[in-house]
N, C-alpha and C positions, 0 to 999 in steps of 0.2 A: 639293364641299368635300373636301379630302384627309383620309384617316384618320390616326390617331395613328401607326401603323406607317410610313406614307408620310412623315410629318413627321420622324420619327426616322431615316428612311433605312434601315429594315430591313423585311424582309418576314416574314410569319408562317411561311414554310416553310424558313427557314434552320436548319441543324442545327449543333450544336457539334462541333468536331473530336473524334474518338475518342482517348481517352487510355487507355493500358494501364499498370497498375501491378503490380508483383510484390510479393508478401508473402513475406518470409523468416522461417522459423521460427528462433527462438533455439536455439542448441545448448548454451547455458549452462544448467546445472541450476538449479532454484529453490533459494533459500537459506532456512534456518531462522533465525529470530530467537529466541535462547534466553535466557530470564530465569533468573537464578541466585538462590538463596535467600541471605539474610544474616540475622544474628540481631539486627539493629538497626532496620531500617526497619519502621514500623508497617504492618500489613496493609491498612488503609484507604488509606494513601498509595500503596501498590503498585497497588491497584485503580484509584484516581483517575488515576495516571500512565498505566497501560495504556490506559484509556479516552481520555485526552487525546492520547496519542501515536499510537495505532493507530486510524485512522478506522473508524467503524461498529462498534466493539467494544461488545457489549452488557454490561450489568452482570453477567449470568450468566456470560458467557465470561471476563470479567476475574476474577471470583471463582474460577472453576474453574482458571484458569491460575495465579493466586496460590496457591491451595491445593495444586496439584500441585508447584509450586516449593518451597513450604514443607515438604511431606511428603517429596518425592523429591530435593530439592536443586536441581532445575532443571526447566523446562517450556518447551515450544515455544509462543511467544506468537503467531507467525504465520509463514507461508511466502510468499515473494515473490521478485522478481528482485533481483540483487545490489545494485544502486544503492539501491533502496528499503530493503532490509534494512540496509544501512550507515547510511542516514538514521535508521531506527527505532532501531538500536543506539545511535547518537550521542545521539538525543533521550532515550532511556531513561537513559543514563548521565548526561546533563546534569541529570536530575531525581533523581539520587542512587541509581539502581538499578544492579545488576550485570547486564550483558547482553553476549552474544557472538553471532556469526553463524557458520554453517557450511553447506557445500553439503548439499542434501537427498539 
């Protein structure tokens, strides 16, 4: 009686061809997403939006960023690659906050 490997037409000793991949390091600097203070947006809304827009942001982090922006006029919300920073900036602005990005 033939084995399953014989039925499928393969042997158990075949190896997959070797593939080589090269990883390239990005030469682009990380970008900072900067939250700016305004005198109109309620603090609770800022905290809620930060947690909604930036994945895995804890309540403690969001409160800290909001307070820093409130006290100093601006705060770094996160650092990431440029495309993601642009997405976060756009999402924060869409929720009524003032945000910019700049190279780190």
